[in-house]
MOPAC internal coordinates of N, CA, C and O (Angstrom, degrees):
PM7 1SCF
backbone

  N    0.0000 0     0.00 0     0.00 0    0    0    0
  C    1.4438 1     0.00 0     0.00 0    1    0    0
  C    1.5250 1   108.38 1     0.00 0    2    1    0
  O    1.2310 1   120.40 1   -42.49 1    3    2    1
  N    1.3191 1   116.83 1   137.51 1    3    2    1
  C    1.4452 1   122.15 1   177.74 1    5    3    2
  C    1.4978 1   111.89 1   -70.93 1    6    5    3
  O    1.2310 1   121.07 1   -17.94 1    7    6    5
  N    1.3259 1   115.55 1   162.06 1    7    6    5
  C    1.4326 1   120.29 1   177.60 1    9    7    6
  C    1.5143 1   108.46 1  -115.90 1   10    9    7
  O    1.2310 1   121.26 1   -33.66 1   11   10    9
  N    1.3555 1   115.20 1   146.34 1   11   10    9
  C    1.4412 1   120.45 1   173.72 1   13   11   10
  C    1.5034 1   108.44 1   -79.36 1   14   13   11
  O    1.2310 1   119.76 1   -49.16 1   15   14   13
  N    1.3368 1   118.07 1   130.84 1   15   14   13
  C    1.4345 1   121.45 1   177.51 1   17   15   14
  C    1.5309 1   107.55 1  -121.49 1   18   17   15
  O    1.2310 1   122.13 1   -59.83 1   19   18   17
  N    1.3024 1   113.53 1   120.17 1   19   18   17
  C    1.4471 1   120.01 1   178.20 1   21   19   18
  C    1.5300 1   107.90 1  -107.52 1   22   21   19
  O    1.2310 1   120.50 1   -59.92 1   23   22   21
  N    1.3187 1   116.64 1   120.08 1   23   22   21
  C    1.4577 1   120.86 1   178.09 1   25   23   22
  C    1.5231 1   110.25 1   -78.85 1   26   25   23
  O    1.2310 1   120.99 1   -43.80 1   27   26   25
  N    1.2865 1   115.71 1   136.20 1   27   26   25
  C    1.4539 1   120.89 1  -179.71 1   29   27   26
  C    1.5283 1   109.98 1   -73.72 1   30   29   27
  O    1.2310 1   121.03 1   -51.61 1   31   30   29
  N    1.3315 1   115.63 1   128.39 1   31   30   29
  C    1.4740 1   121.19 1   176.29 1   33   31   30
  C    1.5059 1   114.78 1    69.47 1   34   33   31
  O    1.2310 1   119.93 1  -151.32 1   35   34   33
  N    1.3242 1   117.74 1    28.68 1   35   34   33
  C    1.4816 1   121.04 1  -175.83 1   37   35   34
  C    1.5260 1   112.94 1  -108.72 1   38   37   35
  O    1.2310 1   119.15 1  -152.38 1   39   38   37
  N    1.3135 1   119.23 1    27.62 1   39   38   37
  C    1.4673 1   120.29 1  -171.02 1   41   39   38
  C    1.5322 1   113.54 1   -91.28 1   42   41   39
  O    1.2310 1   119.41 1  -156.28 1   43   42   41
  N    1.2913 1   118.73 1    23.72 1   43   42   41
  C    1.4735 1   119.59 1   179.40 1   45   43   42
  C    1.5376 1   108.70 1   -95.72 1   46   45   43
  O    1.2310 1   120.33 1   -96.84 1   47   46   45
  N    1.3119 1   116.98 1    83.16 1   47   46   45
  C    1.4576 1   123.05 1  -178.48 1   49   47   46
  C    1.5286 1   109.74 1  -132.93 1   50   49   47
  O    1.2310 1   120.62 1   -18.94 1   51   50   49
  N    1.3102 1   116.42 1   161.06 1   51   50   49
  C    1.4706 1   121.28 1   176.13 1   53   51   50
  C    1.5225 1   109.84 1   -76.40 1   54   53   51
  O    1.2310 1   120.74 1   -50.79 1   55   54   53
  N    1.3162 1   116.18 1   129.21 1   55   54   53
  C    1.4708 1   119.74 1  -175.38 1   57   55   54
  C    1.5139 1   111.90 1  -117.78 1   58   57   55
  O    1.2310 1   120.14 1   -29.30 1   59   58   57
  N    1.3055 1   117.34 1   150.70 1   59   58   57
  C    1.4448 1   124.61 1   175.43 1   61   59   58
  C    1.5482 1   106.25 1  -122.01 1   62   61   59
  O    1.2310 1   119.64 1   -44.58 1   63   62   61
  N    1.3295 1   118.30 1   135.42 1   63   62   61
  C    1.4837 1   119.43 1  -175.75 1   65   63   62
  C    1.5105 1   111.77 1   -63.18 1   66   65   63
  O    1.2310 1   121.04 1   -37.41 1   67   66   65
  N    1.3298 1   115.61 1   142.59 1   67   66   65
  C    1.4655 1   123.49 1   175.48 1   69   67   66
  C    1.5065 1   106.07 1  -139.36 1   70   69   67
  O    1.2310 1   120.85 1   -70.07 1   71   70   69
  N    1.3121 1   115.98 1   109.93 1   71   70   69
  C    1.4749 1   119.61 1  -177.90 1   73   71   70
  C    1.4971 1   109.42 1   -92.19 1   74   73   71
  O    1.2310 1   121.49 1   -58.77 1   75   74   73
  N    1.3355 1   114.75 1   121.23 1   75   74   73
  C    1.4449 1   121.50 1   179.86 1   77   75   74
  C    1.5381 1   110.54 1  -157.89 1   78   77   75
  O    1.2310 1   121.23 1   -12.82 1   79   78   77
  N    1.2860 1   115.25 1   167.18 1   79   78   77
  C    1.4804 1   120.44 1   176.26 1   81   79   78
  C    1.5188 1   107.47 1  -117.20 1   82   81   79
  O    1.2310 1   120.58 1   -38.90 1   83   82   81
  N    1.3318 1   116.50 1   141.10 1   83   82   81
  C    1.4363 1   121.29 1   177.24 1   85   83   82
  C    1.5086 1   110.14 1  -127.02 1   86   85   83
  O    1.2310 1   120.83 1   -18.79 1   87   86   85
  N    1.3322 1   116.02 1   161.21 1   87   86   85
  C    1.4633 1   120.71 1  -179.79 1   89   87   86
  C    1.5330 1   110.39 1   -64.01 1   90   89   87
  O    1.2310 1   120.44 1   -30.33 1   91   90   89
  N    1.2950 1   116.76 1   149.67 1   91   90   89
  C    1.4645 1   121.97 1   179.95 1   93   91   90
  C    1.5130 1   113.49 1   -59.83 1   94   93   91
  O    1.2310 1   119.72 1   139.95 1   95   94   93
  N    1.3353 1   118.13 1   -40.05 1   95   94   93
  C    1.4646 1   121.00 1  -179.20 1   97   95   94
  C    1.5295 1   111.00 1   -65.61 1   98   97   95
  O    1.2310 1   121.07 1   142.54 1   99   98   97
  N    1.3358 1   115.57 1   -37.46 1   99   98   97
  C    1.4633 1   120.31 1   179.10 1  101   99   98
  C    1.5415 1   109.44 1   -68.54 1  102  101   99
  O    1.2310 1   121.00 1   138.89 1  103  102  101
  N    1.3163 1   115.69 1   -41.11 1  103  102  101
  C    1.4504 1   120.04 1   177.72 1  105  103  102
  C    1.5342 1   111.77 1   -60.61 1  106  105  103
  O    1.2310 1   120.90 1   141.01 1  107  106  105
  N    1.2918 1   115.88 1   -38.99 1  107  106  105
  C    1.4604 1   119.78 1   179.20 1  109  107  106
  C    1.5267 1   111.47 1   -67.16 1  110  109  107
  O    1.2310 1   121.06 1   138.69 1  111  110  109
  N    1.3322 1   115.58 1   -41.31 1  111  110  109
  C    1.4673 1   119.65 1   177.43 1  113  111  110
  C    1.5429 1   110.57 1   -65.28 1  114  113  111
  O    1.2310 1   120.09 1   140.82 1  115  114  113
  N    1.2990 1   117.43 1   -39.18 1  115  114  113
  C    1.4781 1   119.98 1   177.85 1  117  115  114
  C    1.5180 1   110.17 1   -63.58 1  118  117  115
  O    1.2310 1   120.79 1   136.34 1  119  118  117
  N    1.2921 1   116.09 1   -43.66 1  119  118  117
  C    1.4623 1   121.20 1   178.90 1  121  119  118
  C    1.5474 1   110.41 1   -61.58 1  122  121  119
  O    1.2310 1   120.73 1   136.47 1  123  122  121
  N    1.3271 1   116.20 1   -43.53 1  123  122  121
  C    1.4813 1   121.65 1   178.35 1  125  123  122
  C    1.5176 1   111.09 1   -63.00 1  126  125  123
  O    1.2310 1   120.97 1   137.29 1  127  126  125
  N    1.3509 1   115.74 1   -42.71 1  127  126  125
  C    1.4710 1   120.14 1   178.85 1  129  127  126
  C    1.5243 1   111.95 1   -65.92 1  130  129  127
  O    1.2310 1   120.98 1   141.92 1  131  130  129
  N    1.3352 1   115.74 1   -38.08 1  131  130  129
  C    1.4558 1   120.83 1   178.02 1  133  131  130
  C    1.5192 1   109.87 1   -62.92 1  134  133  131
  O    1.2310 1   120.15 1   136.34 1  135  134  133
  N    1.3175 1   117.31 1   -43.66 1  135  134  133
  C    1.4718 1   120.87 1   179.89 1  137  135  134
  C    1.5245 1   109.58 1   -65.90 1  138  137  135
  O    1.2310 1   120.73 1   133.79 1  139  138  137
  N    1.3390 1   116.21 1   -46.21 1  139  138  137
  C    1.4749 1   121.49 1  -179.71 1  141  139  138
  C    1.5169 1   112.88 1   -58.68 1  142  141  139
  O    1.2310 1   121.09 1   139.82 1  143  142  141
  N    1.3616 1   115.52 1   -40.18 1  143  142  141
  C    1.4838 1   118.79 1  -174.55 1  145  143  142
  C    1.5233 1   112.96 1   -96.86 1  146  145  143
  O    1.2310 1   119.65 1  -178.39 1  147  146  145
  N    1.3108 1   118.28 1     1.61 1  147  146  145
  C    1.4541 1   121.99 1  -178.42 1  149  147  146
  C    1.5280 1   111.47 1    57.12 1  150  149  147
  O    1.2310 1   120.75 1  -131.40 1  151  150  149
  N    1.3214 1   116.18 1    48.60 1  151  150  149
  C    1.4710 1   123.69 1   179.39 1  153  151  150
  C    1.5268 1   108.76 1  -131.99 1  154  153  151
  O    1.2310 1   121.49 1   -17.42 1  155  154  153
  N    1.3231 1   114.76 1   162.58 1  155  154  153
  C    1.4591 1   121.32 1   173.32 1  157  155  154
  C    1.5131 1   109.04 1   -71.27 1  158  157  155
  O    1.2310 1   120.36 1   -25.95 1  159  158  157
  N    1.3127 1   116.91 1   154.05 1  159  158  157
  C    1.4515 1   121.31 1   175.14 1  161  159  158
  C    1.5209 1   111.28 1   -60.60 1  162  161  159
  O    1.2310 1   121.04 1   143.47 1  163  162  161
  N    1.3191 1   115.61 1   -36.53 1  163  162  161
  C    1.4721 1   119.83 1   179.96 1  165  163  162
  C    1.5347 1   110.27 1   -59.66 1  166  165  163
  O    1.2310 1   120.76 1   138.48 1  167  166  165
  N    1.3094 1   116.14 1   -41.52 1  167  166  165
  C    1.4823 1   118.92 1   179.01 1  169  167  166
  C    1.5131 1   110.77 1   -64.44 1  170  169  167
  O    1.2310 1   120.18 1   138.12 1  171  170  169
  N    1.3226 1   117.26 1   -41.88 1  171  170  169
  C    1.4717 1   121.16 1   179.73 1  173  171  170
  C    1.5280 1   109.61 1   -61.89 1  174  173  171
  O    1.2310 1   120.27 1   133.64 1  175  174  173
  N    1.3092 1   117.10 1   -46.36 1  175  174  173
  C    1.4729 1   121.21 1   179.54 1  177  175  174
  C    1.5414 1   110.43 1   -58.61 1  178  177  175
  O    1.2310 1   121.49 1   135.26 1  179  178  177
  N    1.3638 1   114.75 1   -44.74 1  179  178  177
  C    1.4635 1   118.17 1   178.18 1  181  179  178
  C    1.5270 1   112.90 1   -61.17 1  182  181  179
  O    1.2310 1   121.03 1   135.77 1  183  182  181
  N    1.3130 1   115.64 1   -44.23 1  183  182  181
  C    1.4830 1   118.83 1  -179.85 1  185  183  182
  C    1.5292 1   111.37 1   -64.88 1  186  185  183
  O    1.2310 1   120.45 1   139.19 1  187  186  185
  N    1.3273 1   116.74 1   -40.81 1  187  186  185
  C    1.4477 1   119.63 1   178.95 1  189  187  186
  C    1.5363 1   110.85 1   -64.55 1  190  189  187
  O    1.2310 1   120.19 1   137.14 1  191  190  189
  N    1.3227 1   117.25 1   -42.86 1  191  190  189
  C    1.4693 1   120.60 1   177.77 1  193  191  190
  C    1.5280 1   111.70 1   -65.51 1  194  193  191
  O    1.2310 1   120.71 1   138.00 1  195  194  193
  N    1.3160 1   116.25 1   -42.00 1  195  194  193
  C    1.4651 1   120.68 1   179.28 1  197  195  194
  C    1.5380 1   109.17 1   -61.02 1  198  197  195
  O    1.2310 1   120.41 1   135.62 1  199  198  197
  N    1.2949 1   116.82 1   -44.38 1  199  198  197
  C    1.4510 1   122.42 1   179.12 1  201  199  198
  C    1.5350 1   111.63 1   -61.81 1  202  201  199
  O    1.2310 1   121.12 1   132.67 1  203  202  201
  N    1.3214 1   115.45 1   -47.33 1  203  202  201
  C    1.4643 1   120.57 1  -178.82 1  205  203  202
  C    1.5231 1   110.36 1   -64.59 1  206  205  203
  O    1.2310 1   118.80 1   138.18 1  207  206  205
  N    1.3004 1   119.90 1   -41.82 1  207  206  205
  C    1.4536 1   122.60 1   179.01 1  209  207  206
  C    1.5177 1   111.26 1   -65.27 1  210  209  207
  O    1.2310 1   120.10 1   142.65 1  211  210  209
  N    1.3056 1   117.42 1   -37.35 1  211  210  209
  C    1.4594 1   121.81 1  -178.58 1  213  211  210
  C    1.5329 1   109.02 1   -69.05 1  214  213  211
  O    1.2310 1   118.64 1   151.11 1  215  214  213
  N    1.2910 1   120.21 1   -28.89 1  215  214  213
  C    1.4558 1   124.75 1  -176.39 1  217  215  214
  C    1.5321 1   111.81 1   -79.41 1  218  217  215
  O    1.2310 1   119.90 1   157.95 1  219  218  217
  N    1.3029 1   117.80 1   -22.05 1  219  218  217
  C    1.4712 1   121.06 1  -175.57 1  221  219  218
  C    1.5450 1   108.98 1   -85.73 1  222  221  219
  O    1.2310 1   121.61 1   -78.43 1  223  222  221
  N    1.3641 1   114.53 1   101.57 1  223  222  221
  C    1.4659 1   120.84 1  -175.13 1  225  223  222
  C    1.5345 1   112.26 1   -62.92 1  226  225  223
  O    1.2310 1   120.14 1   138.74 1  227  226  225
  N    1.3309 1   117.33 1   -41.26 1  227  226  225
  C    1.4611 1   120.31 1  -179.22 1  229  227  226
  C    1.5019 1   110.93 1   -62.16 1  230  229  227
  O    1.2310 1   120.55 1   139.00 1  231  230  229
  N    1.3073 1   116.55 1   -41.00 1  231  230  229
  C    1.4675 1   119.31 1   177.96 1  233  231  230
  C    1.5122 1   112.28 1   -67.38 1  234  233  231
  O    1.2310 1   120.26 1   140.09 1  235  234  233
  N    1.3464 1   117.11 1   -39.91 1  235  234  233
  C    1.4584 1   119.98 1   178.31 1  237  235  234
  C    1.5232 1   112.24 1   -61.57 1  238  237  235
  O    1.2310 1   120.28 1   141.44 1  239  238  237
  N    1.3195 1   117.07 1   -38.56 1  239  238  237
  C    1.4622 1   121.20 1   177.23 1  241  239  238
  C    1.5295 1   109.53 1   -64.62 1  242  241  239
  O    1.2310 1   120.89 1   135.42 1  243  242  241
  N    1.3292 1   115.90 1   -44.58 1  243  242  241
  C    1.4629 1   119.14 1  -179.19 1  245  243  242
  C    1.5356 1   110.06 1   -63.87 1  246  245  243
  O    1.2310 1   120.38 1   137.98 1  247  246  245
  N    1.3353 1   116.89 1   -42.02 1  247  246  245
  C    1.4553 1   121.71 1   179.40 1  249  247  246
  C    1.5451 1   110.78 1   -60.92 1  250  249  247
  O    1.2310 1   120.79 1   139.95 1  251  250  249
  N    1.3311 1   116.10 1   -40.05 1  251  250  249
  C    1.4751 1   120.19 1  -179.22 1  253  251  250
  C    1.5144 1   109.50 1   -68.98 1  254  253  251
  O    1.2310 1   119.32 1   141.52 1  255  254  253
  N    1.3079 1   118.90 1   -38.48 1  255  254  253
  C    1.4640 1   120.78 1  -177.83 1  257  255  254
  C    1.5561 1   108.81 1   -70.14 1  258  257  255
  O    1.2310 1   119.95 1   141.54 1  259  258  257
  N    1.3321 1   117.69 1   -38.46 1  259  258  257
  C    1.4618 1   120.09 1   177.55 1  261  259  258
  C    1.5186 1   110.99 1   -64.38 1  262  261  259
  O    1.2310 1   120.96 1   138.30 1  263  262  261
  N    1.3412 1   115.78 1   -41.70 1  263  262  261
  C    1.4705 1   121.13 1   179.22 1  265  263  262
  C    1.5201 1   109.83 1   -64.22 1  266  265  263
  O    1.2310 1   120.04 1   139.27 1  267  266  265
  N    1.3195 1   117.53 1   -40.73 1  267  266  265
  C    1.4625 1   121.29 1  -179.75 1  269  267  266
  C    1.5066 1   110.78 1   -64.18 1  270  269  267
  O    1.2310 1   120.05 1   137.07 1  271  270  269
  N    1.3274 1   117.52 1   -42.93 1  271  270  269
  C    1.4749 1   121.19 1   177.69 1  273  271  270
  C    1.4916 1   111.03 1   -64.14 1  274  273  271
  O    1.2310 1   120.11 1   139.13 1  275  274  273
  N    1.3014 1   117.40 1   -40.87 1  275  274  273
  C    1.4608 1   121.20 1  -177.88 1  277  275  274
  C    1.5245 1   111.80 1   -70.47 1  278  277  275
  O    1.2310 1   119.93 1   153.77 1  279  278  277
  N    1.3341 1   117.73 1   -26.23 1  279  278  277
  C    1.4707 1   119.67 1  -178.28 1  281  279  278
  C    1.5360 1   112.00 1   -85.43 1  282  281  279
  O    1.2310 1   119.91 1   170.20 1  283  282  281
  N    1.3247 1   117.79 1    -9.80 1  283  282  281
  C    1.4517 1   118.78 1   176.91 1  285  283  282
  C    1.5126 1   109.12 1   -70.86 1  286  285  283
  O    1.2310 1   120.12 1   -48.44 1  287  286  285
  N    1.3515 1   117.37 1   131.56 1  287  286  285
  C    1.4647 1   118.77 1  -179.81 1  289  287  286
  C    1.5226 1   110.19 1   -65.02 1  290  289  287
  O    1.2310 1   121.76 1   -36.47 1  291  290  289
  N    1.3213 1   114.24 1   143.53 1  291  290  289
  C    1.4712 1   118.42 1   179.02 1  293  291  290
  C    1.5096 1   112.54 1   -66.22 1  294  293  291
  O    1.2310 1   120.40 1   157.98 1  295  294  293
  N    1.3437 1   116.83 1   -22.02 1  295  294  293
  C    1.4491 1   119.19 1  -179.46 1  297  295  294
  C    1.5233 1   113.08 1   -70.41 1  298  297  295
  O    1.2310 1   120.07 1   162.34 1  299  298  297
  N    1.3414 1   117.47 1   -17.66 1  299  298  297
  C    1.4634 1   119.69 1   179.41 1  301  299  298
  C    1.5207 1   110.15 1   -60.83 1  302  301  299
  O    1.2310 1   121.12 1   135.94 1  303  302  301
  N    1.3222 1   115.46 1   -44.06 1  303  302  301
  C    1.4596 1   119.84 1  -177.87 1  305  303  302
  C    1.5205 1   112.31 1   -69.17 1  306  305  303
  O    1.2310 1   121.18 1   148.84 1  307  306  305
  N    1.3314 1   115.36 1   -31.16 1  307  306  305
  C    1.4513 1   119.24 1  -175.80 1  309  307  306
  C    1.5410 1   113.33 1  -104.19 1  310  309  307
  O    1.2310 1   120.72 1  -176.52 1  311  310  309
  N    1.3546 1   116.22 1     3.48 1  311  310  309
  C    1.4767 1   118.83 1  -175.96 1  313  311  310
  C    1.5394 1   111.69 1   -72.42 1  314  313  311
  O    1.2310 1   119.78 1   160.61 1  315  314  313
  N    1.3075 1   118.03 1   -19.39 1  315  314  313
  C    1.4769 1   120.03 1   178.55 1  317  315  314
  C    1.5290 1   107.00 1   -76.37 1  318  317  315
  O    1.2310 1   121.84 1   -63.11 1  319  318  317
  N    1.2952 1   114.08 1   116.89 1  319  318  317
  C    1.4639 1   117.81 1  -179.82 1  321  319  318
  C    1.5039 1   111.14 1   -76.46 1  322  321  319
  O    1.2310 1   120.06 1   -33.19 1  323  322  321
  N    1.3215 1   117.49 1   146.81 1  323  322  321
  C    1.4415 1   119.70 1   178.88 1  325  323  322
  C    1.5169 1   110.43 1   -64.29 1  326  325  323
  O    1.2310 1   119.28 1   -27.84 1  327  326  325
  N    1.3154 1   118.98 1   152.16 1  327  326  325
  C    1.4520 1   119.84 1   179.65 1  329  327  326
  C    1.5473 1   110.59 1   -59.67 1  330  329  327
  O    1.2310 1   122.20 1   -38.94 1  331  330  329
  N    1.3088 1   113.39 1   141.06 1  331  330  329
  C    1.4652 1   118.97 1  -179.72 1  333  331  330
  C    1.5309 1   109.51 1   -67.52 1  334  333  331
  O    1.2310 1   120.98 1   -42.00 1  335  334  333
  N    1.2903 1   115.73 1   138.00 1  335  334  333
  C    1.4965 1   118.98 1   176.78 1  337  335  334
  C    1.5075 1   107.08 1   -72.68 1  338  337  335
  O    1.2310 1   121.85 1   -52.99 1  339  338  337
  N    1.2841 1   114.06 1   127.01 1  339  338  337
  C    1.4649 1   117.26 1   179.40 1  341  339  338
  C    1.5381 1   108.66 1   -81.27 1  342  341  339
  O    1.2310 1   122.74 1   -44.10 1  343  342  341
  N    1.2726 1   112.36 1   135.90 1  343  342  341
  C    1.4611 1   117.66 1   178.12 1  345  343  342
  C    1.5251 1   108.67 1   -75.57 1  346  345  343
  O    1.2310 1   120.47 1   -35.12 1  347  346  345
  N    1.3022 1   116.71 1   144.88 1  347  346  345
  C    1.4898 1   117.87 1   178.15 1  349  347  346
  C    1.5244 1   109.53 1   -58.37 1  350  349  347
  O    1.2310 1   121.62 1   -39.78 1  351  350  349
  N    1.2709 1   114.51 1   140.22 1  351  350  349
  C    1.4357 1   120.24 1   178.32 1  353  351  350
  C    1.5391 1   108.79 1   -73.71 1  354  353  351
  O    1.2310 1   120.94 1   -58.84 1  355  354  353
  N    1.2982 1   115.81 1   121.16 1  355  354  353
  C    1.4870 1   118.70 1   177.87 1  357  355  354
  C    1.5160 1   109.58 1   -81.76 1  358  357  355
  O    1.2310 1   121.02 1   -56.83 1  359  358  357
  N    1.2549 1   115.66 1   123.17 1  359  358  357
  C    1.4287 1   119.31 1   178.53 1  361  359  358
  C    1.5048 1   107.79 1  -100.37 1  362  361  359
  O    1.2310 1   120.63 1   -39.23 1  363  362  361
  N    1.3180 1   116.41 1   140.77 1  363  362  361
  C    1.4877 1   118.22 1   176.51 1  365  363  362
  C    1.5255 1   109.01 1   -61.07 1  366  365  363
  O    1.2310 1   120.94 1   -29.36 1  367  366  365
  N    1.2881 1   115.81 1   150.64 1  367  366  365
  C    1.4710 1   119.89 1  -177.90 1  369  367  366
  C    1.4923 1   112.78 1   -58.48 1  370  369  367
  O    1.2310 1   120.05 1   147.07 1  371  370  369
  N    1.3041 1   117.50 1   -32.93 1  371  370  369
  C    1.4465 1   118.38 1  -179.42 1  373  371  370
  C    1.5205 1   111.04 1   -65.94 1  374  373  371
  O    1.2310 1   120.35 1   143.10 1  375  374  373
  N    1.3435 1   116.94 1   -36.90 1  375  374  373
  C    1.4618 1   120.84 1   178.17 1  377  375  374
  C    1.5209 1   111.36 1   -67.56 1  378  377  375
  O    1.2310 1   120.16 1   140.04 1  379  378  377
  N    1.3321 1   117.30 1   -39.96 1  379  378  377
  C    1.4552 1   121.85 1   178.51 1  381  379  378
  C    1.5053 1   110.64 1   -59.53 1  382  381  379
  O    1.2310 1   120.70 1   135.27 1  383  382  381
  N    1.3045 1   116.26 1   -44.73 1  383  382  381
  C    1.4541 1   118.86 1  -179.47 1  385  383  382
  C    1.5335 1   111.51 1   -66.13 1  386  385  383
  O    1.2310 1   120.71 1   148.22 1  387  386  385
  N    1.3116 1   116.26 1   -31.78 1  387  386  385
  C    1.4567 1   120.63 1   177.96 1  389  387  386
  C    1.5096 1   109.66 1   -68.05 1  390  389  387
  O    1.2310 1   119.44 1   142.76 1  391  390  389
  N    1.3269 1   118.68 1   -37.24 1  391  390  389
  C    1.4492 1   122.67 1   179.87 1  393  391  390
  C    1.5094 1   109.90 1   -70.56 1  394  393  391
  O    1.2310 1   120.38 1   140.56 1  395  394  393
  N    1.3368 1   116.87 1   -39.44 1  395  394  393
  C    1.4497 1   120.70 1  -179.31 1  397  395  394
  C    1.5133 1   110.61 1   -66.14 1  398  397  395
  O    1.2310 1   120.15 1   141.41 1  399  398  397
  N    1.3303 1   117.33 1   -38.59 1  399  398  397
  C    1.4413 1   120.38 1  -177.54 1  401  399  398
  C    1.5263 1   112.15 1   -73.44 1  402  401  399
  O    1.2310 1   119.91 1   159.42 1  403  402  401
  N    1.3028 1   117.77 1   -20.58 1  403  402  401
  C    1.4388 1   120.60 1  -176.09 1  405  403  402
  C    1.4996 1   114.09 1   -75.93 1  406  405  403
  O    1.2310 1   120.10 1   180.00 1  407  406  405

């Protein structure tokens, strides 16, 4: 099993807002970990989420398949050219009359 590693004083990262509610006991533990590691709570939450997501094998497989599909060039699906329209075969007039007479 992997271990969560929290770097001390490493909370200087770009953040995007995520609005959610968490249980009081979890909030207290996050606050305690933030104080212990000299990091912002936001950093601790990010590290915990990153760790949890990395541990979920089913999610990692899904993430890889989505990334693989997204990286396929769009031209692959459209690179097959439509079949060329065949021009009508021109028959010599003498052949046409032979077909009509038959």
